[in-house]
C-alpha positions as CSV (number, residue, x, y, z in Angstrom):
1,X,-123.5,-98.6,-44.8
2,X,-122.3,-101.1,-47.4
3,X,-125.8,-101.5,-48.8
4,X,-126.2,-97.7,-49.0
5,X,-123.0,-97.3,-50.9
6,X,-123.9,-100.1,-53.3
7,X,-127.3,-98.4,-54.0
8,X,-125.5,-95.1,-54.7
9,X,-123.1,-96.7,-57.2
10,X,-126.2,-98.1,-59.0
11,X,-128.1,-94.8,-59.1
12,X,-130.1,-94.2,-62.3
13,X,-127.9,-92.1,-64.6
14,X,-131.0,-90.1,-65.6
15,X,-131.0,-88.6,-62.1
16,X,-127.4,-87.5,-62.7
17,X,-128.3,-85.9,-66.0
18,X,-131.3,-84.2,-64.4
19,X,-129.1,-82.8,-61.6
20,X,-126.6,-81.5,-64.2
21,X,-129.4,-79.8,-66.2
22,X,-130.7,-78.0,-63.1
23,X,-127.1,-77.0,-62.2
24,X,-126.5,-75.5,-65.6
25,X,-129.8,-73.7,-65.6
26,X,-128.8,-71.5,-62.7
27,X,-125.9,-69.5,-64.3
28,X,-127.8,-69.3,-67.6
29,X,-130.7,-67.5,-66.0
30,X,-128.4,-65.3,-63.9
31,X,-124.5,-65.1,-64.2
32,X,-122.9,-66.1,-60.9
33,X,-119.6,-64.4,-61.5
34,X,-117.5,-67.3,-60.1
35,X,-113.9,-66.2,-59.2
36,X,-111.8,-65.6,-62.3
37,X,-108.3,-64.6,-61.4
38,X,-106.7,-66.0,-64.5
39,X,-107.5,-63.3,-67.1
40,X,-105.6,-63.8,-70.3
41,X,-102.8,-61.3,-71.1
42,X,-104.0,-61.1,-74.7
43,X,-107.5,-60.1,-73.5
44,X,-106.0,-57.5,-71.1
45,X,-104.0,-56.2,-74.1
46,X,-107.2,-55.4,-76.0
47,X,-108.8,-53.9,-73.0
48,X,-105.8,-51.7,-72.3
49,X,-105.6,-50.6,-75.9
50,X,-109.2,-49.4,-75.9
51,X,-108.7,-47.8,-72.5
52,X,-105.7,-45.8,-73.9
53,X,-107.7,-44.3,-76.8
54,X,-108.7,-40.7,-76.2
55,X,-112.5,-39.9,-76.3
56,X,-113.7,-39.3,-79.8
57,X,-111.3,-41.8,-81.3
58,X,-112.8,-44.0,-84.1
59,X,-112.7,-47.8,-84.0
60,X,-113.6,-50.1,-86.8
61,X,-115.4,-53.2,-85.7
62,X,-115.8,-56.1,-88.2
63,X,-118.4,-58.6,-87.2
64,X,-117.4,-61.6,-89.3
65,X,-119.1,-64.7,-87.7
66,X,-122.4,-66.5,-88.5
67,X,-125.0,-68.1,-86.2
68,X,-123.0,-71.3,-85.9
69,X,-120.3,-69.5,-83.8
70,X,-122.6,-66.9,-82.2
71,X,-122.5,-68.4,-78.7
72,X,-118.8,-67.9,-78.4
73,X,-118.4,-64.7,-80.4
74,X,-121.5,-62.6,-79.9
75,X,-120.7,-61.9,-76.2
76,X,-117.2,-60.7,-77.3
77,X,-118.8,-58.1,-79.7
78,X,-121.3,-56.9,-77.0
79,X,-118.5,-56.5,-74.4
80,X,-116.3,-54.5,-76.8
81,X,-119.1,-52.3,-77.9
82,X,-120.1,-51.6,-74.3
83,X,-116.5,-50.7,-73.4
84,X,-116.0,-48.5,-76.5
85,X,-119.2,-46.5,-75.9
86,X,-118.3,-46.2,-72.2
87,X,-115.0,-44.6,-73.3
88,X,-116.9,-42.2,-75.6
89,X,-115.3,-43.7,-78.7
90,X,-116.9,-43.5,-82.2
91,X,-117.7,-46.9,-83.7
92,X,-118.0,-48.0,-87.3
93,X,-119.5,-51.5,-87.7
94,X,-119.4,-53.7,-90.8
95,X,-119.4,-57.3,-91.9
96,X,-117.8,-59.3,-94.7
97,X,-120.0,-62.4,-94.2
98,X,-123.5,-62.5,-95.6
99,X,-124.6,-64.8,-92.7
100,X,-123.7,-62.1,-90.2
101,X,-126.0,-59.4,-91.4
102,X,-128.8,-60.5,-89.0
103,X,-126.3,-60.6,-86.1
104,X,-125.2,-57.0,-86.9
105,X,-128.8,-55.9,-86.9
106,X,-129.3,-57.6,-83.5
107,X,-126.3,-55.6,-82.2
108,X,-127.8,-52.5,-83.7
109,X,-131.1,-53.0,-81.9
110,X,-129.4,-53.6,-78.6
111,X,-127.2,-50.5,-78.7
112,X,-130.1,-48.1,-77.9
113,X,-131.9,-50.5,-75.7
114,X,-129.2,-51.5,-73.2
115,X,-125.6,-51.4,-74.5
116,X,-125.4,-47.6,-74.8
117,X,-128.9,-45.9,-74.7
118,X,-127.3,-42.4,-74.7
119,X,-125.5,-42.9,-78.0
120,X,-127.0,-41.5,-81.2
121,X,-126.8,-43.2,-84.6
122,X,-124.9,-41.1,-87.1
123,X,-123.2,-39.2,-84.3
124,X,-121.6,-41.9,-82.2
125,X,-121.8,-44.9,-84.4
126,X,-122.6,-46.0,-87.9
127,X,-123.4,-49.4,-89.5
128,X,-122.0,-50.0,-93.0
129,X,-123.6,-52.4,-95.5
130,X,-122.4,-55.9,-96.3
131,X,-119.8,-56.1,-99.0
132,X,-119.1,-59.4,-100.8
133,X,-115.4,-58.9,-101.6
134,X,-113.3,-58.9,-98.4
135,X,-110.0,-58.3,-100.0
136,X,-111.3,-55.2,-101.8
137,X,-112.8,-53.8,-98.6
138,X,-109.6,-54.4,-96.6
139,X,-107.5,-52.8,-99.2
140,X,-109.8,-49.8,-99.9
141,X,-110.4,-48.8,-96.3
142,X,-106.6,-48.3,-96.1
143,X,-106.8,-45.7,-98.9
144,X,-110.2,-44.1,-99.1
145,X,-113.2,-46.0,-97.5
146,X,-115.7,-43.7,-99.2
147,X,-114.9,-45.3,-102.6
148,X,-116.3,-48.5,-101.3
149,X,-118.7,-47.3,-98.5
150,X,-120.6,-44.2,-99.6
151,X,-123.8,-45.0,-97.7
152,X,-124.7,-46.8,-94.6
153,X,-126.9,-50.0,-94.3
154,X,-130.0,-47.8,-94.8
155,X,-128.7,-46.1,-97.9
156,X,-128.0,-42.8,-96.2
157,X,-124.8,-41.0,-97.2
158,X,-122.1,-41.4,-94.5
159,X,-119.6,-38.7,-95.6
160,X,-121.4,-35.9,-93.9
161,X,-122.4,-37.9,-90.7
162,X,-120.8,-36.5,-87.5
163,X,-119.5,-39.9,-86.6
164,X,-117.3,-39.9,-89.8
165,X,-115.9,-36.4,-89.2
166,X,-112.2,-36.5,-89.9
167,X,-112.2,-40.1,-91.1
168,X,-111.1,-41.0,-94.6
169,X,-109.0,-44.2,-94.1
170,X,-107.4,-46.3,-91.4
171,X,-104.8,-43.7,-90.7
172,X,-107.5,-41.6,-89.1
173,X,-108.7,-44.5,-86.9
174,X,-107.5,-45.6,-83.5
175,X,-108.0,-49.3,-83.7
176,X,-109.5,-52.1,-85.9
177,X,-111.1,-55.2,-84.4
178,X,-112.3,-58.3,-86.2
179,X,-114.4,-60.8,-84.4
180,X,-114.6,-63.9,-86.5
181,X,-114.9,-67.7,-86.7
182,X,-113.2,-67.7,-90.0
183,X,-109.7,-66.8,-91.4
184,X,-110.7,-63.2,-92.0
185,X,-108.7,-62.0,-89.1
186,X,-105.5,-63.2,-90.8
187,X,-106.6,-61.2,-93.9
188,X,-107.3,-58.1,-91.9
189,X,-103.9,-58.2,-90.4
190,X,-102.1,-58.8,-93.7
191,X,-104.0,-56.5,-96.0
192,X,-104.9,-53.7,-93.6
193,X,-102.9,-53.9,-90.4
194,X,-99.5,-54.7,-91.7
195,X,-99.8,-52.9,-95.0
196,X,-101.1,-49.6,-93.6
197,X,-99.5,-49.8,-90.1
198,X,-103.0,-49.9,-88.6
199,X,-103.2,-51.3,-85.0
200,X,-105.5,-54.3,-85.1
201,X,-107.0,-56.7,-82.5
202,X,-109.4,-59.6,-82.7
203,X,-111.8,-62.1,-81.3
204,X,-111.9,-65.8,-82.4
205,X,-113.3,-69.2,-81.4
206,X,-111.5,-71.1,-78.7
207,X,-110.3,-73.7,-81.1
208,X,-108.6,-71.1,-83.3
209,X,-107.0,-69.1,-80.5
210,X,-103.6,-70.8,-80.4
211,X,-103.1,-70.2,-84.1
212,X,-102.9,-66.5,-83.4
213,X,-100.1,-66.7,-80.9
214,X,-97.4,-65.7,-83.4
215,X,-99.4,-62.5,-84.3
216,X,-99.5,-61.6,-80.7
217,X,-95.8,-62.2,-80.2
218,X,-94.8,-60.0,-83.1
219,X,-97.2,-57.3,-82.2
220,X,-99.3,-57.6,-85.3
221,X,-102.3,-58.2,-83.0
222,X,-102.6,-55.8,-80.1
223,X,-105.0,-58.1,-78.3
224,X,-107.2,-61.1,-78.7
225,X,-110.3,-62.7,-77.1
226,X,-110.5,-66.4,-77.5
227,X,-113.9,-68.2,-77.2
228,X,-116.3,-67.9,-74.3
229,X,-113.4,-67.6,-71.9
230,X,-112.2,-64.5,-73.7
231,X,-115.7,-62.9,-73.5
232,X,-116.0,-63.7,-69.8
233,X,-112.5,-62.2,-69.1
234,X,-113.5,-59.0,-71.0
235,X,-116.8,-58.8,-69.2
236,X,-114.9,-59.1,-65.9
237,X,-112.6,-56.3,-66.9
238,X,-115.4,-53.9,-67.8
239,X,-117.4,-54.9,-64.8
240,X,-120.5,-56.0,-66.7
241,X,-121.2,-59.8,-66.6
242,X,-123.4,-61.2,-69.3
243,X,-123.5,-64.3,-71.6
244,X,-119.8,-64.8,-71.5
245,X,-119.7,-65.1,-67.8
246,X,-122.9,-67.2,-67.8
247,X,-121.3,-69.7,-70.2
248,X,-118.0,-70.0,-68.2
249,X,-120.0,-70.3,-64.9
250,X,-122.0,-73.2,-66.5
251,X,-118.9,-74.9,-67.7
252,X,-117.2,-74.5,-64.3
253,X,-120.2,-75.9,-62.4
254,X,-120.4,-78.9,-64.8
255,X,-116.7,-79.6,-64.5
256,X,-116.9,-79.4,-60.7
257,X,-119.9,-81.8,-60.6
258,X,-118.2,-84.3,-62.8
259,X,-115.0,-84.2,-60.8
260,X,-117.0,-84.5,-57.6
261,X,-118.8,-87.6,-58.9
262,X,-115.5,-89.2,-60.0
263,X,-113.9,-88.6,-56.6
264,X,-117.0,-89.9,-54.7
265,X,-117.3,-93.0,-56.9
266,X,-113.6,-93.9,-56.3
267,X,-113.9,-93.3,-52.5
268,X,-117.0,-95.5,-52.4
269,X,-115.2,-98.3,-54.4
270,X,-112.2,-98.2,-52.1
271,X,-114.6,-98.3,-49.1
272,X,-116.3,-101.4,-50.4
273,X,-113.0,-103.1,-51.2
274,X,-111.0,-102.4,-48.0
275,X,-113.5,-101.8,-45.3
């Protein structure tokens, strides 16, 4: 027994890395949906806010992240879109970051494929073109968005689109959501949310989440998704597990394996020392 334990303690670390790789591969291929009873109240707040909107309400979704923060934030955007369309809400998508235009196009391609195949562009959703001046956009959509957005990303006039019926500024919208890895969410709250009494929510990276606690406490943010955990929580609430759930499953399995190895190593060391 002693010789066996000594061999285990000297196991080639490459075998441990290989085992970890195989373990992580499982949830990446197919989400396991490990038990998640600790859903954040701020995530539930965003979910409840969208749930409370009557069908036909308009939400403004600002996709303000680049490929560097895509793994954390893209699942958040997909989950919100899936929920909004399930509730028969109208969606206006835009971005204020040049590096996000490709990600917006990716979302646009996924909507008819699997997010909401029954929804029609121009009737149920519209994608606005990139604008390089965030402050101007945030201010103008509070007064008259057609003065800064007269066409969609394809150059088609949006004023007569069915999706924009009855919409002139944020007073005609039900909710604004900014998903970002930058400080643009702060600007949306200050320049649009507070200034025009427009209900706003957001999504951010995990490292930025705590910085938005004051906004949640004061009610300036109606809800917030933080990092991969926020995406996984939201996927759990809407009952559609995807990349957010896969990511959290992979993290949980990795943590469990590391904890298990630490416990085993300590038990074996105690066995060799005292028995």
